[in-house]
C-alpha positions as CSV (number, residue, x, y, z in Angstrom):
1,X,0.0,0.0,0.0
2,X,1.4,3.4,-1.0
3,X,0.8,6.9,0.3
4,X,-2.2,7.6,-2.0
5,X,-3.8,4.3,-0.7
6,X,-3.1,5.3,2.8
7,X,-4.3,8.8,2.5
8,X,-7.5,7.6,0.8
9,X,-8.2,5.0,3.5
10,X,-7.6,7.3,6.3
11,X,-9.8,9.9,4.8
12,X,-12.6,7.4,4.2
13,X,-12.4,6.1,7.7
14,X,-12.5,9.6,9.3
15,X,-15.7,10.3,7.3
16,X,-17.2,6.9,8.1
17,X,-16.9,7.6,11.8
18,X,-18.9,10.8,11.7
19,X,-22.5,11.4,11.6
20,X,-24.3,13.8,9.2
21,X,-24.0,16.9,11.4
22,X,-20.4,16.2,12.2
23,X,-19.4,15.9,8.6
24,X,-21.3,19.0,7.7
25,X,-19.7,21.0,10.6
26,X,-16.3,19.9,9.5
27,X,-16.7,20.9,5.9
28,X,-18.2,24.2,6.9
29,X,-15.4,24.9,9.4
30,X,-12.6,24.2,6.9
31,X,-14.5,26.2,4.3
32,X,-14.6,29.3,6.6
33,X,-10.9,29.0,7.2
34,X,-10.1,29.6,3.5
35,X,-8.7,33.0,2.5
36,X,-11.2,35.6,1.6
37,X,-9.8,35.5,-1.9
38,X,-10.5,31.7,-2.3
39,X,-13.9,32.0,-0.8
40,X,-14.8,34.8,-3.3
41,X,-13.3,32.9,-6.2
42,X,-15.2,29.7,-5.3
43,X,-18.6,31.5,-4.8
44,X,-18.3,33.6,-8.1
45,X,-17.6,30.4,-10.1
46,X,-20.5,28.4,-8.5
47,X,-23.0,31.3,-9.0
48,X,-22.2,31.4,-12.8
49,X,-23.6,27.8,-13.3
50,X,-25.8,26.8,-10.4
51,X,-25.1,23.1,-10.8
52,X,-23.8,22.3,-7.3
53,X,-26.0,24.3,-5.0
54,X,-25.8,27.8,-3.7
55,X,-22.9,28.9,-1.5
56,X,-22.6,32.4,0.0
57,X,-20.5,32.8,3.1
58,X,-21.7,36.3,3.8
59,X,-25.3,35.3,3.7
60,X,-24.8,32.2,5.7
61,X,-26.1,30.1,2.7
62,X,-24.3,26.7,2.5
63,X,-26.5,24.5,0.2
64,X,-23.5,23.3,-1.7
65,X,-21.8,22.2,1.4
66,X,-24.8,20.3,2.5
67,X,-24.9,18.5,-0.9
68,X,-21.3,17.5,-0.4
69,X,-22.3,16.1,3.1
70,X,-25.2,14.1,1.8
71,X,-23.1,12.3,-0.9
72,X,-20.2,11.6,1.5
73,X,-22.6,10.2,4.1
74,X,-24.9,8.2,1.8
75,X,-22.4,7.0,-0.9
76,X,-19.2,6.2,1.0
77,X,-19.2,2.5,0.0
78,X,-19.7,3.4,-3.7
79,X,-16.8,5.9,-3.5
80,X,-14.6,3.0,-2.1
81,X,-16.0,0.8,-5.0
82,X,-14.9,3.4,-7.5
83,X,-11.4,3.9,-6.0
84,X,-10.8,0.1,-6.0
85,X,-12.0,-0.1,-9.8
86,X,-9.8,2.7,-11.1
87,X,-7.0,1.4,-13.2
88,X,-4.1,3.7,-12.6
89,X,-2.9,5.9,-9.8
90,X,-3.3,9.1,-11.8
91,X,-7.1,8.3,-11.5
92,X,-6.8,7.5,-7.9
93,X,-5.1,10.8,-7.2
94,X,-8.0,12.5,-9.0
95,X,-10.7,10.8,-7.0
96,X,-8.7,11.4,-3.7
97,X,-8.3,15.0,-4.6
98,X,-12.1,15.4,-5.2
99,X,-13.1,13.7,-1.9
100,X,-10.3,15.6,0.0
101,X,-11.7,18.8,-1.4
102,X,-15.3,18.0,-0.6
103,X,-14.4,17.1,3.0
104,X,-11.4,19.3,3.8
105,X,-11.7,22.2,1.3
106,X,-8.1,21.3,0.3
107,X,-6.9,22.1,-3.2
108,X,-3.4,20.4,-2.9
109,X,-4.3,17.2,-4.7
110,X,-6.6,18.9,-7.3
111,X,-3.4,20.8,-8.4
112,X,-1.5,17.5,-8.5
113,X,-4.3,15.9,-10.5
114,X,-4.5,18.5,-13.2
115,X,-3.8,16.9,-16.6
116,X,-1.2,18.9,-18.6
117,X,0.0,16.3,-21.3
118,X,-2.9,15.7,-23.5
119,X,-5.9,17.5,-25.0
120,X,-9.2,17.3,-23.1
121,X,-10.6,13.8,-23.4
122,X,-7.9,12.3,-25.6
123,X,-5.4,10.6,-23.4
124,X,-3.1,8.9,-25.9
125,X,-1.9,6.4,-23.2
126,X,-5.5,5.2,-23.1
127,X,-7.1,5.8,-26.5
128,X,-5.2,4.6,-29.5
129,X,-5.8,5.7,-33.2
130,X,-8.5,3.8,-35.1
131,X,-9.2,4.7,-38.7
132,X,-12.7,3.1,-38.4
133,X,-13.8,5.3,-35.5
134,X,-17.4,6.3,-35.4
135,X,-17.2,9.2,-32.8
136,X,-20.2,10.6,-31.2
137,X,-19.7,14.1,-29.7
138,X,-22.7,14.9,-27.4
139,X,-22.5,18.6,-26.4
140,X,-20.3,19.6,-29.3
141,X,-20.7,23.4,-28.7
142,X,-18.7,25.0,-31.7
143,X,-16.8,21.8,-32.8
144,X,-13.7,22.4,-30.5
145,X,-13.6,19.0,-29.3
146,X,-14.1,17.5,-32.8
147,X,-11.2,19.5,-34.1
148,X,-9.0,18.2,-31.0
149,X,-10.1,14.7,-31.9
150,X,-9.0,15.0,-35.6
151,X,-5.8,16.8,-34.8
152,X,-5.0,14.0,-32.3
153,X,-6.1,11.0,-34.3
154,X,-6.2,12.3,-37.9
155,X,-8.3,9.4,-39.4
156,X,-11.9,8.3,-38.7
157,X,-14.9,6.8,-40.3
158,X,-17.7,9.1,-39.3
159,X,-18.5,11.8,-36.7
160,X,-21.9,12.7,-35.3
161,X,-22.2,16.1,-33.4
162,X,-25.1,16.8,-31.1
163,X,-25.8,20.4,-30.0
164,X,-28.9,22.1,-28.5
165,X,-27.9,25.7,-29.2
166,X,-28.4,27.1,-32.8
167,X,-25.9,29.8,-32.4
168,X,-23.3,27.3,-31.4
169,X,-24.3,25.0,-34.4
170,X,-23.9,27.9,-36.8
171,X,-20.4,28.6,-35.6
172,X,-19.6,24.8,-35.6
173,X,-20.7,24.4,-39.2
174,X,-18.2,27.1,-40.2
175,X,-15.5,25.6,-38.0
176,X,-15.9,22.1,-39.5
177,X,-16.6,22.9,-43.1
178,X,-13.3,21.7,-44.4
179,X,-13.7,18.2,-42.8
180,X,-15.8,15.3,-44.3
181,X,-18.1,12.7,-42.9
182,X,-19.3,14.9,-40.0
183,X,-23.2,14.8,-39.4
184,X,-24.5,17.8,-37.2
185,X,-27.7,17.3,-35.3
186,X,-29.7,20.0,-33.5
187,X,-31.0,17.6,-30.8
188,X,-30.6,16.9,-27.1
189,X,-29.7,13.4,-26.3
190,X,-31.6,11.7,-23.3
191,X,-33.2,8.6,-22.1
192,X,-36.3,8.9,-24.2
193,X,-37.6,10.5,-27.3
194,X,-39.5,13.6,-26.2
195,X,-39.7,17.4,-26.2
196,X,-38.0,19.4,-23.5
197,X,-36.8,22.9,-23.2
198,X,-33.5,24.9,-23.3
199,X,-32.6,27.0,-20.2
200,X,-30.2,29.6,-21.5
201,X,-27.3,30.3,-19.3
202,X,-26.7,34.2,-19.4
203,X,-23.0,33.8,-18.7
204,X,-22.1,31.2,-21.3
205,X,-24.1,29.4,-24.0
206,X,-22.0,26.3,-23.6
207,X,-23.7,25.9,-20.1
208,X,-27.3,25.9,-21.6
209,X,-29.2,23.0,-20.0
210,X,-32.5,21.2,-20.8
211,X,-35.5,20.7,-18.5
212,X,-39.2,20.1,-18.6
213,X,-39.6,23.9,-18.5
214,X,-37.6,26.6,-20.1
215,X,-37.1,29.1,-22.9
216,X,-36.9,27.1,-26.2
217,X,-38.3,23.7,-27.1
218,X,-35.8,21.1,-28.3
219,X,-36.3,17.5,-29.6
220,X,-34.7,14.9,-27.4
221,X,-33.5,11.6,-28.9
222,X,-31.9,8.5,-27.6
223,X,-28.7,7.2,-29.3
224,X,-30.2,3.7,-29.4
225,X,-33.0,5.0,-31.7
226,X,-31.1,7.7,-33.5
227,X,-27.9,5.8,-34.6
228,X,-28.2,2.2,-35.9
229,X,-24.6,1.7,-36.9
230,X,-21.9,0.4,-34.5
231,X,-20.5,3.2,-32.3
232,X,-16.9,3.1,-31.2
233,X,-16.4,6.2,-29.2
234,X,-18.9,8.5,-27.2
235,X,-17.9,11.8,-25.7
236,X,-20.5,13.6,-23.4
237,X,-20.4,17.0,-21.9
238,X,-24.0,18.1,-21.5
239,X,-24.3,20.1,-18.2
240,X,-25.7,17.4,-16.0
241,X,-27.7,15.3,-18.5
242,X,-25.0,12.7,-19.0
243,X,-26.6,10.1,-16.8
244,X,-29.9,10.1,-18.7
245,X,-28.2,10.2,-22.1
246,X,-26.2,7.0,-21.1
247,X,-29.5,5.3,-20.1
248,X,-30.7,6.1,-23.6
249,X,-27.8,4.2,-25.2
250,X,-27.9,1.0,-23.1
251,X,-28.0,-1.2,-26.3
252,X,-25.0,0.4,-27.8
253,X,-23.1,0.0,-24.5
254,X,-24.1,-3.6,-24.4
255,X,-23.5,-4.5,-28.0
256,X,-20.7,-2.1,-29.2
257,X,-18.7,-1.4,-26.0
258,X,-17.7,1.9,-27.3
259,X,-14.9,3.9,-25.6
260,X,-16.7,6.4,-23.3
261,X,-15.3,9.9,-22.4
262,X,-18.0,11.3,-20.0
263,X,-18.0,14.5,-18.0
264,X,-18.9,13.7,-14.4
265,X,-18.5,17.0,-12.6
266,X,-21.9,18.8,-13.1
267,X,-23.2,17.5,-9.9
268,X,-22.1,15.6,-6.8
269,X,-23.6,12.3,-7.9
270,X,-22.4,11.6,-11.4
271,X,-18.8,10.6,-10.4
272,X,-20.4,7.8,-8.5
273,X,-23.6,6.8,-10.3
274,X,-22.2,7.0,-13.9
275,X,-19.4,4.4,-13.5
276,X,-22.0,2.2,-11.6
277,X,-24.4,2.5,-14.5
278,X,-21.7,1.6,-17.0
279,X,-20.4,-1.4,-15.0
280,X,-24.0,-2.8,-14.4
281,X,-24.7,-2.5,-18.1
282,X,-21.5,-4.0,-19.4
283,X,-18.6,-5.1,-17.1
284,X,-16.1,-5.2,-19.9
285,X,-14.7,-1.8,-19.1
286,X,-11.6,-0.4,-17.3
287,X,-12.2,2.9,-15.5
288,X,-9.9,6.0,-15.3
289,X,-10.5,9.6,-14.2
290,X,-8.8,12.7,-15.6
291,X,-9.0,16.3,-14.3
292,X,-8.8,19.3,-16.8
293,X,-10.5,21.9,-14.6
294,X,-10.4,24.9,-12.3
295,X,-8.2,24.6,-9.3
296,X,-10.7,26.3,-7.1
297,X,-13.3,23.6,-7.6
298,X,-13.2,20.1,-9.1
299,X,-14.6,20.8,-12.6
300,X,-13.8,19.2,-16.1
301,X,-13.5,15.7,-14.5
302,X,-13.8,13.1,-17.2
303,X,-14.5,9.5,-16.7
304,X,-12.8,7.4,-19.3
305,X,-14.3,3.9,-19.6
306,X,-12.1,1.9,-21.9
307,X,-13.0,-1.7,-23.2
308,X,-10.8,-4.3,-21.5
309,X,-9.7,-5.7,-24.8
310,X,-8.0,-2.5,-26.0
């Protein structure tokens, strides 16, 4: 057992020994000890998106800390399961860094976990080139990830790009006009075919979300219904809708075992429930975590589920 394993075990044991109130009071106490600059940076960042809960020290509003407490108290065994099923120590450092941040408000291991070697999603140590790749980019924004994919791997068979915001699609069409075999779809991807609504984020259109109420109607599709050919790679970054989108491609997960590059940071549950969903659907995956995000909060966390035979 190395220091990461020991640190993780000690942290988990400390959390296990406390009740809900004790965990919350510890999180709140360590948060209040942060510098005023760090507190302001965290609260400004959280307020821009609204994914994780409200947090305002001056107004004594600590919903985000309560959400952390709830996950740590109710899901500690699933956190242990995930740690045990991560396939390299870079991934274990990411998970330890997140749990250490949630509990101790400590940034140290998030800084250590930050990925500096590869483009977002495309870890060349884990994902090899494949000229027959059918790549699905869900939440393709302006095509930036697709361009990174092509610049990293060069060859592919076909790319599908799903995006809900028309303004972003228009920019993406221009950005991708020199590339072939890319199909752009103005649809949300979900667990059923239905109509939902776009909630527009006033700070950044890349953070637009879907809900049963909102500003603009959008047609939702499932990947199982919308794409009939074999899929080899799926990337998702859809502001907290990743879990439902995965539920809508269960048949592809079972039959195709595509490489999965899934954002798991838009709430406190996805980093736990998404790998569990994948494992329960198809246990022929190896799991990895990579961190590409803000050092003041654990964002841009990607779960990579790679078929065992690759």
